[in-house]
MDAnalysis code that builds the backbone (N, CA, C; Angstrom):
import MDAnalysis as mda
import numpy as np

u = mda.Universe.empty(585, n_residues=195, atom_resindex=np.repeat(np.arange(195), 3), trajectory=True)
u.add_TopologyAttr("name", ["N", "CA", "C"] * 195)
u.add_TopologyAttr("resid", np.arange(1, 196))
u.add_TopologyAttr("resname", ["MET", "PRO", "LEU", "SER", "GLY", "ARG", "VAL", "LEU", "SER", "ILE", "GLN", "VAL", "GLY", "GLN", "VAL", "ARG", "PRO", "LEU", "GLN", "VAL", "GLY", "GLY", "ARG", "LYS", "LEU", "VAL", "SER", "ALA", "ILE", "GLY", "LYS", "GLN", "SER", "VAL", "ARG", "GLY", "ALA", "VAL", "ALA", "VAL", "SER", "VAL", "MET", "GLY", "LEU", "GLU", "GLY", "ASP", "GLU", "GLN", "ALA", "ASP", "PRO", "SER", "VAL", "HIS", "GLY", "GLY", "LEU", "SER", "LYS", "ALA", "VAL", "TYR", "ALA", "LEU", "PRO", "GLU", "GLN", "HIS", "VAL", "ALA", "TRP", "TRP", "GLN", "ALA", "GLN", "ARG", "LEU", "THR", "ARG", "GLY", "ALA", "THR", "LEU", "PHE", "ASP", "GLU", "ALA", "LEU", "ALA", "PRO", "GLY", "TYR", "LEU", "GLY", "GLU", "ASN", "LEU", "SER", "LEU", "GLN", "GLY", "LEU", "ALA", "GLU", "ASP", "GLN", "VAL", "PHE", "ILE", "GLY", "ASP", "THR", "LEU", "HIS", "PHE", "ALA", "GLN", "LEU", "VAL", "LEU", "ARG", "VAL", "THR", "GLU", "PRO", "ARG", "GLN", "PRO", "CYS", "SER", "LYS", "PHE", "ASN", "ALA", "VAL", "MET", "ALA", "TYR", "ASP", "GLN", "ALA", "GLY", "ARG", "ASP", "MET", "VAL", "GLN", "SER", "GLY", "ARG", "CYS", "GLY", "PHE", "TYR", "LEU", "ALA", "VAL", "ASP", "LYS", "PRO", "GLY", "THR", "VAL", "SER", "GLU", "GLY", "GLU", "SER", "PHE", "THR", "LEU", "GLN", "PRO", "GLY", "GLU", "ARG", "VAL", "THR", "SER", "ILE", "ALA", "ASP", "ALA", "LEU", "ARG", "HIS", "LYS", "ALA", "TRP", "LYS", "HIS", "LEU", "ARG"])
u.atoms.positions = np.array([
    [243.926, 45.726, 186.518],
    [245.285, 45.094, 185.890],
    [246.048, 46.389, 185.399],
    [247.120, 46.776, 185.364],
    [247.682, 47.701, 185.328],
    [247.897, 48.496, 183.698],
    [247.618, 49.203, 183.448],
    [247.774, 49.918, 181.762],
    [249.498, 49.340, 180.961],
    [249.835, 49.234, 180.179],
    [251.141, 48.633, 180.024],
    [250.819, 49.014, 178.438],
    [252.214, 49.613, 177.943],
    [252.671, 49.814, 176.512],
    [253.737, 49.805, 175.852],
    [253.839, 50.256, 174.527],
    [255.397, 49.744, 174.294],
    [256.196, 51.153, 173.397],
    [257.253, 51.324, 173.300],
    [258.052, 52.392, 172.667],
    [258.326, 52.221, 171.256],
    [257.799, 52.935, 170.531],
    [257.578, 52.494, 168.903],
    [258.675, 52.939, 168.494],
    [258.894, 54.127, 168.459],
    [260.379, 55.103, 168.660],
    [260.862, 56.129, 169.081],
    [262.216, 56.297, 169.521],
    [262.945, 57.081, 170.247],
    [263.306, 58.035, 169.058],
    [263.168, 59.084, 169.490],
    [263.337, 60.384, 168.471],
    [264.510, 61.592, 169.709],
    [265.295, 62.022, 168.643],
    [265.926, 63.670, 169.255],
    [266.246, 64.186, 168.449],
    [266.619, 65.846, 168.631],
    [267.207, 66.423, 167.827],
    [267.715, 67.536, 168.421],
    [268.592, 68.153, 167.174],
    [269.192, 69.631, 168.106],
    [268.701, 70.869, 167.400],
    [268.938, 71.784, 168.186],
    [268.391, 73.369, 168.198],
    [268.965, 73.577, 166.098],
    [267.918, 74.049, 165.568],
    [268.202, 74.336, 163.708],
    [267.697, 75.652, 163.594],
    [267.628, 76.601, 162.629],
    [266.594, 77.721, 162.116],
    [265.372, 76.876, 161.726],
    [264.252, 78.067, 162.278],
    [263.300, 77.583, 161.961],
    [262.264, 79.446, 161.448],
    [261.622, 79.361, 159.994],
    [260.652, 80.793, 160.260],
    [259.266, 80.402, 160.394],
    [259.094, 81.289, 161.328],
    [258.118, 81.445, 161.757],
    [257.479, 82.601, 161.206],
    [256.293, 82.837, 160.592],
    [255.331, 83.912, 160.297],
    [256.286, 85.118, 159.514],
    [257.555, 84.806, 158.796],
    [258.346, 85.956, 158.408],
    [259.562, 85.782, 159.819],
    [259.679, 85.505, 160.232],
    [260.706, 85.869, 162.053],
    [261.697, 84.380, 161.580],
    [262.726, 84.642, 161.955],
    [263.779, 83.428, 162.052],
    [263.937, 83.635, 163.393],
    [263.524, 81.938, 164.043],
    [264.021, 81.515, 164.915],
    [264.461, 80.486, 165.046],
    [264.740, 79.653, 166.118],
    [265.689, 78.122, 166.232],
    [264.760, 77.540, 167.156],
    [264.625, 76.381, 166.997],
    [263.704, 75.384, 167.060],
    [264.598, 73.765, 167.266],
    [264.423, 73.078, 168.284],
    [263.850, 71.471, 167.689],
    [263.112, 70.670, 167.694],
    [262.184, 71.386, 167.411],
    [260.368, 70.341, 167.140],
    [260.687, 69.304, 165.981],
    [261.598, 69.191, 165.114],
    [262.163, 68.124, 164.412],
    [262.826, 66.961, 164.813],
    [262.664, 66.478, 165.339],
    [263.470, 65.383, 165.670],
    [263.873, 64.174, 164.717],
    [265.099, 63.785, 164.852],
    [265.251, 62.287, 164.035],
    [265.052, 60.955, 165.203],
    [264.801, 60.094, 164.516],
    [264.670, 58.802, 165.358],
    [266.404, 57.914, 165.276],
    [266.470, 57.723, 166.042],
    [267.951, 57.219, 166.845],
    [267.302, 55.577, 167.261],
    [268.352, 54.777, 167.024],
    [268.064, 52.850, 167.296],
    [269.035, 52.863, 168.403],
    [269.289, 51.442, 169.077],
    [269.986, 51.166, 170.018],
    [268.935, 51.554, 171.468],
    [269.733, 51.708, 172.710],
    [269.885, 51.755, 174.048],
    [269.889, 53.696, 173.753],
    [269.393, 54.367, 174.541],
    [269.102, 55.930, 174.551],
    [269.488, 55.970, 176.034],
    [269.966, 56.587, 176.589],
    [270.469, 57.535, 177.794],
    [269.699, 58.135, 178.073],
    [269.235, 58.231, 179.197],
    [268.175, 59.000, 179.710],
    [268.228, 59.643, 181.106],
    [268.913, 60.931, 181.398],
    [269.347, 61.623, 182.499],
    [267.692, 62.201, 183.158],
    [268.111, 62.809, 184.028],
    [267.349, 63.791, 184.912],
    [266.433, 64.785, 183.863],
    [267.446, 65.411, 183.078],
    [267.395, 66.473, 182.067],
    [266.972, 66.197, 180.756],
    [266.821, 64.698, 180.447],
    [266.238, 64.451, 178.632],
    [267.084, 63.408, 178.379],
    [266.875, 63.255, 177.245],
    [267.230, 61.706, 176.320],
    [268.822, 62.313, 175.734],
    [269.978, 61.641, 176.140],
    [271.397, 61.848, 175.623],
    [271.312, 62.376, 174.219],
    [271.454, 63.255, 173.703],
    [271.614, 64.244, 172.301],
    [270.303, 65.283, 172.046],
    [269.691, 65.013, 172.578],
    [268.055, 66.382, 172.701],
    [268.620, 67.558, 172.788],
    [268.043, 68.103, 172.311],
    [268.009, 69.918, 172.812],
    [267.024, 70.196, 172.455],
    [266.914, 71.390, 173.568],
    [265.685, 72.443, 173.446],
    [266.034, 73.975, 173.301],
    [265.746, 74.676, 172.117],
    [265.955, 76.063, 172.058],
    [265.473, 76.993, 172.720],
    [264.300, 76.222, 173.885],
    [263.910, 78.118, 174.906],
    [263.364, 76.511, 176.115],
    [264.399, 76.738, 177.111],
    [264.213, 76.012, 178.441],
    [262.940, 76.462, 179.031],
    [262.610, 77.259, 178.587],
    [261.599, 78.339, 179.987],
    [259.819, 77.481, 179.351],
    [260.027, 76.927, 177.841],
    [258.523, 76.019, 177.532],
    [258.628, 74.508, 177.172],
    [260.381, 74.073, 176.900],
    [260.674, 72.973, 176.665],
    [261.672, 72.475, 177.575],
    [261.518, 71.267, 177.625],
    [262.853, 70.372, 178.937],
    [262.805, 70.956, 180.273],
    [263.674, 70.668, 180.672],
    [264.343, 70.796, 182.255],
    [263.522, 70.102, 183.154],
    [263.506, 69.730, 184.179],
    [263.408, 68.803, 185.065],
    [262.019, 68.256, 185.090],
    [261.141, 69.083, 184.571],
    [259.613, 68.731, 184.705],
    [259.129, 68.084, 183.057],
    [259.641, 68.469, 182.027],
    [259.256, 68.338, 180.816],
    [260.302, 68.027, 180.252],
    [261.317, 67.086, 180.973],
    [262.482, 66.183, 179.985],
    [262.381, 65.374, 178.854],
    [261.295, 64.564, 179.388],
    [261.129, 64.167, 177.821],
    [259.469, 64.503, 177.866],
    [258.960, 64.481, 176.181],
    [257.834, 64.502, 175.617],
    [257.381, 63.053, 175.163],
    [256.650, 62.531, 175.307],
    [255.719, 61.369, 174.536],
    [254.843, 61.568, 173.976],
    [254.033, 61.276, 172.600],
    [253.190, 61.286, 171.816],
    [252.559, 59.751, 171.927],
    [250.983, 59.319, 171.664],
    [250.592, 58.115, 171.618],
    [250.990, 58.065, 169.904],
    [251.376, 56.928, 169.485],
    [251.539, 57.146, 167.827],
    [250.556, 57.348, 167.153],
    [248.990, 56.707, 167.703],
    [247.667, 56.918, 166.792],
    [247.616, 57.796, 166.790],
    [248.006, 59.121, 167.056],
    [247.947, 60.386, 166.567],
    [248.273, 60.885, 165.434],
    [249.348, 60.113, 165.137],
    [250.250, 61.158, 163.967],
    [249.424, 60.930, 162.775],
    [248.118, 60.039, 162.039],
    [247.610, 59.500, 161.057],
    [246.763, 60.821, 161.012],
    [245.931, 60.917, 162.039],
    [245.041, 62.281, 161.924],
    [245.688, 63.798, 162.326],
    [247.087, 63.515, 162.148],
    [247.647, 64.825, 162.217],
    [248.024, 64.896, 161.291],
    [248.491, 63.744, 160.336],
    [248.570, 63.782, 158.788],
    [247.480, 64.333, 157.855],
    [246.423, 63.786, 158.288],
    [244.834, 64.461, 157.807],
    [244.583, 65.554, 157.624],
    [245.070, 66.287, 159.368],
    [244.600, 67.424, 159.690],
    [245.457, 68.476, 158.671],
    [246.691, 67.874, 158.439],
    [247.613, 68.763, 157.731],
    [247.067, 68.926, 156.260],
    [246.326, 68.132, 155.627],
    [246.305, 67.808, 154.030],
    [244.760, 68.742, 154.077],
    [243.971, 68.925, 155.060],
    [242.473, 68.825, 154.891],
    [242.555, 70.763, 155.204],
    [243.766, 70.977, 156.060],
    [243.837, 72.163, 156.457],
    [244.823, 73.419, 155.115],
    [244.846, 72.842, 154.030],
    [245.443, 73.356, 153.186],
    [247.073, 73.510, 152.791],
    [247.328, 72.403, 153.701],
    [248.929, 72.350, 153.249],
    [249.583, 70.797, 152.887],
    [248.581, 70.839, 151.493],
    [248.538, 70.144, 150.503],
    [250.119, 69.920, 149.672],
    [250.646, 70.922, 149.863],
    [252.460, 70.212, 149.099],
    [252.734, 69.540, 150.126],
    [252.733, 69.244, 151.258],
    [253.082, 68.458, 152.519],
    [252.734, 67.097, 152.596],
    [252.381, 66.420, 151.193],
    [251.501, 65.251, 151.562],
    [252.403, 63.843, 151.897],
    [253.903, 64.469, 152.509],
    [254.396, 62.678, 152.629],
    [253.881, 62.701, 154.279],
    [254.241, 61.346, 154.343],
    [254.006, 61.029, 155.867],
    [254.535, 61.598, 156.944],
    [253.857, 61.934, 158.194],
    [254.933, 62.398, 159.451],
    [255.313, 61.413, 159.758],
    [256.864, 61.302, 160.023],
    [258.176, 60.662, 160.248],
    [257.882, 60.945, 161.870],
    [257.966, 59.611, 162.767],
    [258.216, 60.133, 164.197],
    [258.975, 61.194, 164.429],
    [258.943, 61.757, 165.703],
    [259.445, 62.980, 166.025],
    [259.443, 64.457, 165.121],
    [258.315, 64.064, 163.885],
    [257.925, 65.245, 163.172],
    [257.050, 66.310, 164.414],
    [256.340, 65.975, 165.215],
    [256.098, 66.575, 166.152],
    [256.805, 67.327, 167.514],
    [257.899, 66.678, 167.382],
    [258.852, 67.106, 168.312],
    [258.808, 66.203, 169.885],
    [257.981, 64.797, 169.022],
    [257.758, 63.659, 170.526],
    [259.302, 62.846, 170.241],
    [259.661, 62.510, 171.980],
    [260.967, 61.860, 172.052],
    [260.764, 60.392, 172.347],
    [259.157, 60.191, 172.711],
    [258.963, 59.036, 172.521],
    [257.661, 59.049, 172.089],
    [257.562, 57.907, 170.957],
    [256.046, 57.513, 170.224],
    [255.992, 55.936, 170.961],
    [254.959, 56.080, 171.544],
    [254.377, 55.479, 172.713],
    [252.643, 54.754, 171.857],
    [252.734, 53.156, 172.184],
    [251.729, 52.533, 171.971],
    [251.006, 51.873, 173.091],
    [249.907, 51.971, 172.912],
    [249.214, 51.389, 174.195],
    [248.199, 52.337, 175.115],
    [248.749, 53.709, 174.943],
    [248.346, 54.680, 176.021],
    [247.589, 56.285, 175.001],
    [246.595, 56.887, 175.508],
    [245.900, 57.944, 175.750],
    [245.617, 58.633, 176.772],
    [245.650, 60.129, 176.233],
    [245.587, 61.292, 176.859],
    [244.293, 60.762, 177.932],
    [243.441, 60.315, 177.680],
    [242.402, 60.317, 179.043],
    [242.848, 58.768, 179.797],
    [244.244, 58.296, 179.543],
    [244.220, 57.139, 180.327],
    [245.057, 57.429, 181.402],
    [246.125, 58.165, 181.062],
    [247.146, 58.705, 181.485],
    [246.457, 60.203, 182.330],
    [247.120, 60.309, 183.879],
    [247.137, 61.002, 184.896],
    [248.546, 61.540, 185.463],
    [248.122, 63.067, 185.374],
    [249.584, 63.627, 185.862],
    [249.696, 62.998, 187.754],
    [251.103, 62.555, 187.250],
    [251.815, 61.792, 188.915],
    [251.881, 60.463, 188.776],
    [251.431, 59.763, 187.633],
    [251.158, 58.385, 186.883],
    [252.882, 58.164, 186.743],
    [253.170, 57.096, 186.807],
    [254.524, 56.452, 186.310],
    [255.123, 55.396, 185.071],
    [255.953, 56.018, 184.679],
    [256.136, 54.637, 183.285],
    [257.160, 53.678, 183.718],
    [257.310, 52.712, 183.753],
    [258.034, 52.081, 184.513],
    [258.681, 51.138, 183.813],
    [260.135, 51.258, 183.366],
    [260.703, 50.519, 181.854],
    [261.939, 50.071, 182.620],
    [262.610, 48.586, 182.153],
    [263.425, 47.883, 182.790],
    [264.278, 48.509, 183.502],
    [264.890, 49.806, 182.746],
    [265.882, 50.861, 183.414],
    [265.597, 51.756, 184.054],
    [264.199, 52.135, 183.455],
    [264.044, 53.980, 183.736],
    [262.731, 53.989, 184.219],
    [262.365, 55.051, 184.740],
    [261.320, 55.487, 185.645],
    [260.355, 56.562, 185.228],
    [259.458, 57.138, 184.381],
    [259.312, 58.340, 183.830],
    [258.476, 58.832, 184.979],
    [257.953, 60.286, 185.126],
    [256.715, 60.552, 185.987],
    [255.676, 61.234, 184.905],
    [254.618, 61.068, 184.747],
    [253.754, 62.025, 183.902],
    [253.453, 63.728, 184.638],
    [253.868, 64.828, 184.056],
    [253.798, 66.053, 184.934],
    [252.641, 66.760, 184.218],
    [252.280, 66.681, 182.860],
    [251.358, 67.647, 182.112],
    [251.650, 67.533, 180.586],
    [250.292, 68.147, 180.049],
    [249.973, 68.225, 178.884],
    [250.920, 68.890, 178.202],
    [251.474, 68.424, 176.716],
    [251.911, 69.469, 176.059],
    [251.172, 70.576, 175.386],
    [251.472, 71.437, 175.640],
    [250.710, 72.856, 174.847],
    [251.181, 73.365, 173.866],
    [250.577, 73.446, 172.919],
    [251.154, 74.088, 171.387],
    [251.351, 75.704, 171.273],
    [252.590, 75.403, 170.533],
    [252.963, 76.636, 170.072],
    [253.332, 77.660, 168.647],
    [253.612, 78.282, 168.598],
    [253.288, 79.035, 166.999],
    [254.944, 78.615, 166.034],
    [255.663, 77.527, 166.805],
    [256.368, 76.960, 166.109],
    [255.713, 75.369, 165.763],
    [255.008, 75.095, 166.468],
    [253.868, 73.896, 166.313],
    [253.058, 74.271, 165.003],
    [252.693, 75.253, 164.361],
    [251.473, 75.460, 163.807],
    [252.649, 75.717, 162.185],
    [254.269, 76.488, 162.464],
    [254.934, 76.599, 161.195],
    [255.142, 74.840, 160.952],
    [255.318, 74.267, 162.111],
    [256.084, 73.024, 161.297],
    [254.730, 72.274, 160.815],
    [253.475, 72.145, 161.178],
    [252.546, 71.758, 160.538],
    [251.834, 72.708, 159.312],
    [252.519, 73.787, 158.924],
    [251.972, 74.501, 157.888],
    [250.404, 75.206, 157.794],
    [249.483, 75.255, 159.091],
    [248.477, 75.650, 159.092],
    [248.785, 76.308, 160.468],
    [247.934, 77.524, 160.102],
    [248.308, 78.853, 161.504],
    [247.000, 77.449, 162.528],
    [246.081, 77.257, 162.141],
    [245.276, 76.522, 163.386],
    [245.727, 75.094, 163.773],
    [246.949, 74.804, 163.932],
    [247.596, 73.858, 164.103],
    [246.960, 73.937, 165.949],
    [247.966, 74.598, 166.734],
    [247.692, 74.522, 168.100],
    [246.156, 74.770, 168.467],
    [245.574, 75.474, 168.015],
    [244.037, 75.453, 168.148],
    [243.308, 74.115, 167.741],
    [243.685, 73.228, 167.182],
    [243.406, 71.806, 167.048],
    [243.814, 71.090, 167.766],
    [244.956, 71.124, 168.213],
    [245.921, 70.257, 168.929],
    [245.036, 70.365, 170.929],
    [244.468, 71.649, 171.111],
    [243.516, 71.923, 172.416],
    [242.349, 71.004, 171.790],
    [241.716, 71.455, 171.126],
    [240.405, 71.292, 170.802],
    [240.106, 69.589, 170.743],
    [240.922, 68.546, 169.950],
    [241.171, 67.342, 169.563],
    [241.410, 66.483, 170.963],
    [242.254, 67.071, 171.890],
    [243.222, 66.575, 172.976],
    [244.547, 65.508, 172.481],
    [244.618, 65.861, 171.376],
    [245.435, 65.155, 170.645],
    [247.446, 65.453, 171.097],
    [247.759, 65.356, 172.016],
    [248.514, 66.725, 172.955],
    [249.782, 65.935, 173.104],
    [249.755, 64.502, 173.692],
    [250.790, 63.946, 173.831],
    [250.828, 64.335, 175.208],
    [252.456, 63.896, 176.168],
    [252.467, 64.755, 177.722],
    [253.984, 64.616, 178.206],
    [253.955, 65.515, 178.899],
    [255.414, 65.873, 179.469],
    [255.623, 64.789, 180.978],
    [257.067, 64.503, 180.876],
    [257.782, 63.715, 181.567],
    [258.552, 63.801, 182.313],
    [258.801, 63.571, 183.207],
    [259.960, 63.701, 184.713],
    [260.565, 62.680, 184.446],
    [262.346, 62.541, 185.005],
    [262.986, 61.286, 184.679],
    [263.067, 61.048, 186.084],
    [262.251, 60.306, 187.287],
    [262.278, 59.814, 188.391],
    [263.605, 59.275, 188.812],
    [264.151, 57.937, 187.802],
    [264.886, 56.961, 187.879],
    [265.689, 57.292, 186.806],
    [266.829, 57.916, 186.556],
    [267.580, 57.426, 185.051],
    [268.357, 56.382, 184.475],
    [268.289, 56.244, 183.371],
    [268.483, 54.841, 182.721],
    [269.086, 54.895, 181.701],
    [268.113, 53.844, 180.332],
    [267.938, 53.901, 179.545],
    [266.853, 53.207, 178.852],
    [266.470, 53.683, 177.735],
    [265.146, 53.311, 176.844],
    [265.624, 52.763, 175.460],
    [264.940, 52.149, 174.945],
    [265.261, 51.009, 173.973],
    [264.244, 51.051, 172.856],
    [263.883, 51.398, 171.592],
    [263.065, 50.872, 170.091],
    [262.308, 49.394, 170.804],
    [260.868, 49.448, 170.801],
    [260.652, 48.709, 170.973],
    [260.136, 47.887, 172.250],
    [260.722, 48.603, 173.208],
    [261.182, 48.263, 174.911],
    [259.539, 48.424, 175.732],
    [259.001, 47.427, 176.166],
    [257.702, 47.210, 176.930],
    [257.657, 48.525, 177.931],
    [256.489, 49.118, 178.514],
    [256.402, 49.553, 180.008],
    [254.927, 49.252, 180.391],
    [255.308, 49.629, 181.870],
    [253.947, 49.442, 182.875],
    [253.761, 50.621, 183.090],
    [252.346, 51.006, 183.496],
    [251.928, 52.279, 183.895],
    [251.644, 52.179, 185.436],
    [251.750, 53.095, 186.667],
    [251.776, 52.039, 188.041],
    [251.073, 53.764, 188.228],
    [249.728, 53.898, 188.281],
    [248.586, 55.215, 188.648],
    [249.532, 55.821, 189.991],
    [249.192, 57.113, 189.966],
    [249.677, 57.962, 190.375],
    [248.285, 58.464, 191.350],
    [247.895, 59.329, 191.929],
    [246.694, 59.893, 193.043],
    [245.630, 59.693, 191.942],
    [245.587, 59.706, 190.210],
    [244.470, 59.619, 189.591],
    [243.899, 60.859, 189.518],
    [243.902, 61.851, 189.847],
    [243.062, 63.172, 190.125],
    [242.768, 63.740, 188.954],
    [243.868, 64.261, 188.037],
    [243.828, 65.132, 187.424],
    [244.025, 63.983, 185.874],
    [243.846, 64.131, 184.839],
    [243.757, 63.387, 183.619],
    [244.989, 64.305, 182.308],
    [245.712, 63.814, 182.009],
    [246.173, 64.866, 180.691],
    [245.364, 65.433, 179.839],
    [244.048, 64.745, 179.491],
    [242.822, 65.100, 178.684],
    [242.367, 66.264, 179.201],
    [242.071, 65.980, 180.788],
    [241.125, 67.234, 181.690],
    [242.205, 67.982, 181.533],
    [243.511, 68.296, 181.938],
    [244.259, 69.291, 182.435],
    [244.784, 70.195, 181.263],
    [244.249, 69.358, 180.018],
    [244.424, 69.945, 178.584],
    [243.741, 71.122, 178.687],
    [241.736, 70.805, 178.693],
    [241.251, 70.992, 178.324],
    [241.112, 72.536, 179.716],
    [241.601, 72.026, 180.805],
    [241.476, 72.849, 181.871],
    [242.929, 74.502, 181.828],
    [243.807, 74.051, 180.781],
    [244.357, 74.863, 180.919],
    [244.191, 75.662, 179.614],
    [244.000, 75.159, 179.215],
    [243.151, 76.177, 177.649],
    [242.413, 76.976, 177.853],
    [241.498, 76.212, 179.141],
    [240.006, 77.641, 179.597],
    [240.938, 78.662, 179.809],
    [241.862, 78.447, 180.876],
    [242.368, 79.878, 181.819],
    [243.249, 80.607, 180.714],
    [243.852, 79.759, 179.562],
    [244.462, 80.995, 178.420],
    [243.270, 81.491, 177.682],
    [241.894, 80.874, 177.534],
    [241.545, 81.551, 176.547],
    [240.403, 82.658, 177.507],
    [240.473, 83.075, 178.552],
    [239.846, 84.007, 179.506],
    [240.407, 84.870, 179.719],
])
């Protein structure tokens, strides 16, 4: 039986200033929820921007999806790691995700799998890898390490068939070759990075 799920929310963001370790940078990591049908082209969701296309966006990273069940874990990490000034709930899109998904986790999703919506097909390409901007918005220095160690990273998607996506819309995962799961790919990339 194929895996299926649902889009709980859709988020887009614009590039804005961000303070990272005393340096002023720009980022579109904090995204805002949008309602209704959102157009998705091969470069991503309408109204969404990326500050550094060399690491976010482009054809292979057009859309970033995060399993919604991770948000509560990230909120708890943030509070226990010393960011107690930020006790508000993490809003959808806070971690940079375009799609908050219900029904999938990183060990169930493989590179090459496709998500089929009513008018849209997205292909899984790779795990999200953390950066210093992620540490900055999470307000603690080890957030990136926690992403790698926990495997709660989400995944990037390429747009195989442009269309629209709506909040609450269901999708079906069609298996690809099923060689490397997102969880395994993240562990492999992290190991190579640490060597």
